[in-house]
N, C-alpha and C positions, 0 to 999 in steps of 0.2 A: 981535614979542617975546611978546605975549600969546598968540598962536597957538602959539608954541613951548612956552610954559609949559603950556598946555592939553594939548599933545601929550605933554609929559613926565609930566603928571599921569595921563594915560590909559594910558601904557605899562605900569605895573605890573598894571593890570586886564587888559590885553590879553594879557600874558605869564603871568598867573596860571595855574598848573596846574589840571587838572580835579580835582574831589574824588576821593579814592582809589577809592570804589566805582564812580563813573562811568568812571574811567580803566580800572579793572579789567575792567568790562563791555566797554569798547571793545577792549581787548587780547584778551579772550576771543573776541570776534567776529572780530578779525583772525586769531587762531589757527585758528578754524574755517575761514575762507576760505583761508588759506595751507597748512593741513595740517600733518602731522608735521614737515616740514622746517623749520618756523618755531619749533619748540619751544625749541631752544637759544638762538636770538637773542632771543626774548621773555623767556626766563628771566633775562636780564641786566638787565631792567627791575625797578623797585621794586614795581610794581603787579600783576605777573603771577606767579601761583603755579600751577605745573603740577598740583599735587595738588588744587587747587580749580577746575580747568577745568570750566566749567558745561555744556558741550555734548558731553560724552563719548559719549553714545549716538548722537547725530546724526553726530558725527565718525566713529564706527565704521562707521555705515551708508554714509556717503559715501566713506570710505576704502576700504571693501570693493570699491567699484566704481572709483573714480577713481585709486586707487593703481596700477591696472593700466596706467595711462598710462606709467608709468616702467619697468615690466618688472623682472625679477629682478636684472638687472645694476645697476639703480639702487637696489636694496634692497627691492623689493616682495616681501612674503612671501605665498605662496598662502593661508596660514591667516588672513591679514588681521588687522585691528583691534587695538585696545588694550583691549577689553572683557574681562570675566571669562571668557567662553567664545568659542570660535571660531565664526564665522558659517558657515552653509551657505546655498545659494541659497534653499531654502524659508524659512529663518529671516530671511534678508535681505529677501525679498519681504514677509513678514509685518510686519516692523518698518518697512519703507518705508511701508506703508499705515497703520500706527499713527501715524507721526510727521509725515507730509506730506499736504498737500491733494491732491485728485485730479489737477489739472493737473501738479503736480510729480511725482506717481507715474507718470503716463503718460510724462513726459519721461525719468525715470530708467529705466523699462522699455524705452523706445525706445533709449536710449544703451547699455543693457546688452546688447541684441540687436545693434544696428547697429554699434556702435563697439568693444565689448569682448567680443563673442562668447560671452555667457552662454547657450549653446544649450540648457542644461538646462531653460530656460524653455519650450522647444518639444518636448523629447524626454521629458519627465516628464509623464504624463497629469494628475496632480493640479495641478502647477504651471501647465500649459497652460490647464486649465479655470479656474484662479483669475485669469487675466489678463483685462483689459477688452477685449472685442471692439471693434476699431476698424480703420481703414484701415492703420495701420502694422503691426499684428499680422497682418492679412491678407497684406501684402507679405512679411513674414518667413516666414509659413507657406508661401507659394509658393516661396520660396528654399530652405527646408529640408525640404520635404515628401518629398523623396527619401530622407531619413534616418528618416522616421516609419513605424512599423509598427503593425499591429493596432489596439488600443484608442486609442493616441495618434493615429493617422491618422483614426480615426472621430471623435474629439473635435475634431481640427483641421477636419474637414469641417463640423462643426456650427458652429464659430466662423466659418468662411468663409460659411456659409449665413446666419448672423445679420447679418454685415456687408453681404453682397450684398443681402439682402432689404430692409434699411434704405436702402441706396443706391437700389434700385429704387423704393421708395416716394417718395423725394425727387425722382426724375427722371421717373417715368412720367406724371404728370398733365400736365406741360407738354409732354412729348414727344407725347402723344396730341393735345393741343390744337394743337400746331404742325403735325402731319403729317396728321391725318385730313381736312383739307380746308378750304375757305373757310367763313367764318362765315355762319350762317343766322339771320336775325332771326325766323324762324317756327318754329324748333325749339329748345325749351329744352335747356340743357346741364347735365350733372352736373359738368362741370369748372368749378369756381368760381375763376376767376383774373381779375385786373384787365383783362387783354387781352380777355376775353370779356364783360365787364360791359356790359349794355345800359343806358346812363345814362337815355335818354329814357323807356324803358318803366318803369324803376325809379322815376323821379320821378312819372310819370303814375299808376302803380298805388298810390303812397303819398300822393297828394294828400289822401286822406281822413283822413290822420293828422297834419294840420297842427295844431301847438300855437299857437293864436292869442295866448295870454297871453304866452308867451315868444318868440313870433315865430320859430318854427323848424319845420322839417319832420322828423318822426320817421320814420325808415326802418324799416318793419316787416319788409320782405322785399326781397332783392336779386334781380334778374333777369339771367340770362346767356344769351348767344346760343349756339346749337348749331353743329354743323359739317355741311357737305355732304361726304359721303364719295365719293371717286372710284370709278367702277365698274371700271375697268381697273387691275389691280395693276401697280405699279412693281416692278422687280427691283432689289434693293439687294445689292451684293456687297461684303463687307468683308474685306480681306486685312490681317492683322496680323503685323508683324515681332515675333518673340518674343525678340529680343536683350535682354540684361539692362538696357540703358539705357531700354527702352521699357515697363518694368513697369507704371507707372501707366496708360499708354495701353492696355496689354493688358487691365487690369481694367475700365476704363471702356468699351472696345470690346466686351468680352464682355457686360457688363450692357446696353449700348445695343442690341446685336444681339438679345438675348433680348426686350427691349421691342418692337423692330421686328417680331420674329417673331410677336408676338401681335396685331399690327395688321392688320386686313383689307385695308388699302390697299397693303400691301407684301408682297413675297415675298423672304425674306431668306436669304442665304448667308453663312457665316462660315468662314474658314479661317486657320490660323496657319502661319507658315513660318520656317525658318532656311535650311538648304541643302536641306531637304525640305519638302513641303507636306502638311499634315494638315487635311482637311476636317471641320469640326465642326458642319456645318449640321443634322445629325440629332440634335444634343444641345442645341439652342437652347431647348428647354422647361425646361432646368435649367442655368442659368449656373454653378452650383457645379461641375457635372461638366465644363463647359468649362474653367474656371480650373484645376481639378485635373489637366487634361490638358496644360497648358502646361509646357514644359521651357525655362526661361530660359537664354539664353547660346547659344554655338555660332556658326557662320558665318552668312552672309547671302547668299541668292541671290534677289534681288528679281525679276529677269527671269523666272526659273522660275515664281514665284508669279503674275506677270502673264500668262504664257502659259497657265498652268492655268486662270486665271479666264475666259479666252476660251471655254473649253468650257462655261461656265455661262451664256453670253449667248445668248438666243434672240430677243430683241427689243431691239436696240441703242438705238432711239429712246426706250425706256422703261426704260433701265438706268442706275443710278447706281453708279459704281465708287468705293469708298473705300479708298485705300491708306494704312495707318497705319505709318509707318516714319521712321527718322532718315536714310534715303537713303544710308547707307553701304554701297554695293553691294560684295560681295566678288568680283565677276566683272566683265568688261569693261563699263563703265558705258554705253557707246554702245548696247549691246544693250538696256539698261533704257530709255533714251530712245526707242528704236525701238518697243519693246513698248507704251510709254505712248501714243505717237503713233498706233499702229495701233488702240488701243482708242478713242481720241478720234475718229479718222477714220471708224470704224465707226458713230459717232453716239452713243456713250455719254458721259455726264457724268463727268468724272474729278476727284475731290477727293483731294488728297494732304495728309495730316495729319502734321505733324512732332511733334505732341503732341495728345492728347485727354485733358484732365484740367482741374482747377480751379486748378492752381498756376501754369500759364503758363511753367514752367521747361522749356526745351528746348535740346538740343544736337544739331545736325544738319548735314548737308553743304549749306552755303549755296549753293555753286556749282551743285550738282545741283538744288536748289530753284528757283533763278533760271532755269536752263535749262528746267525743266518749266513754269514760269510763262510763259516765252517761247513754248513750244509750245502753250499754251492751257489748261493745267491750272489748277485752283484750288489754291493751296498756302497752308496756314495752320496755326497752332497755335490750337486753339479749345477751348471748353468743350463738354460733352455737350449742354447746352441750345442752344448756337449751332449745333451739328450738326443738331439736330432742326429748328431754324428754317430752316436752309439747305435741308434736304430738303423741308420744307413749302413753301418758295417755289417749288421746282422742280416739284413734283407738283400744285400747285394753280394 
């Protein structure tokens, strides 16, 4: 009985409405989340006043983009917004950067391009140059570069170069450490990574820095092992399927091939293919040139690419063949299996990559992948660093 009374006493508190100002703020936030379509329903409440909606500018910016979801038949107006003046793409982009933090800006730019087709961001030179160079922008440039001309195309190339050079810096040190050979304890290394750290030498050389008062060893300098470089070059052949689903892999393959190209231990060939084969080996000193040569989409003739690669093999026992593809062959697939088996029977190492990127998202022909595995190929979706480690294990 006492419990029931306590429950009755608490009930009014629990059901007490929010103070007007707090409830109004809550309704304003719901209005921002739900968009224009919620205006009429919220107006029926006592605490919502459309004339005092607090997020008008943010609502205008978001509505300019996300009202496109509904299309004209659902009432979307191309001139957008409820603000005092109609937004244009440049104004929209400027306001986005004023109102939102950088991660949100990048998300809005990505959805503007990928989902809602605001291609003005890529075909207007000033707008393009105002975008943040990143991997997503690089992928969009690769998709729309066929529509770019003159100054716009030159600006796009500079953005591609910025992103690619940043990617190279992140990947090159570990790639060199993985591929250039076995560790040497007698040769100091400029590659400062944990895998090359010589713990024993580091401790020995720093014993003079013992802090006896605090009973600790002060490390004044770290010592790293160098690498033994193989004398006979390995031949690395990279064949990249340029179908649209392989875009991330095309980017990373091009960057990794350009890094391999600069290593003395390797002789590198790169070609892309759809139903035709385009050899890009003579452009590996400039991965931007490689990427701007890629034409995404089209059919796929993997067998043709495999047969072309056989003309590049002069020493099968020291050849690593890397096929980057989703294995969706557009021609009789048995011919693809036969070509792969011929390459392996000749003595080459065959690695089939269903994806080469850091996301791990991959869609591929699983039956074909299993068949090639059964034939003796290495089939995997891996990161660029794992690819470098795999090559390093083979050549050392």
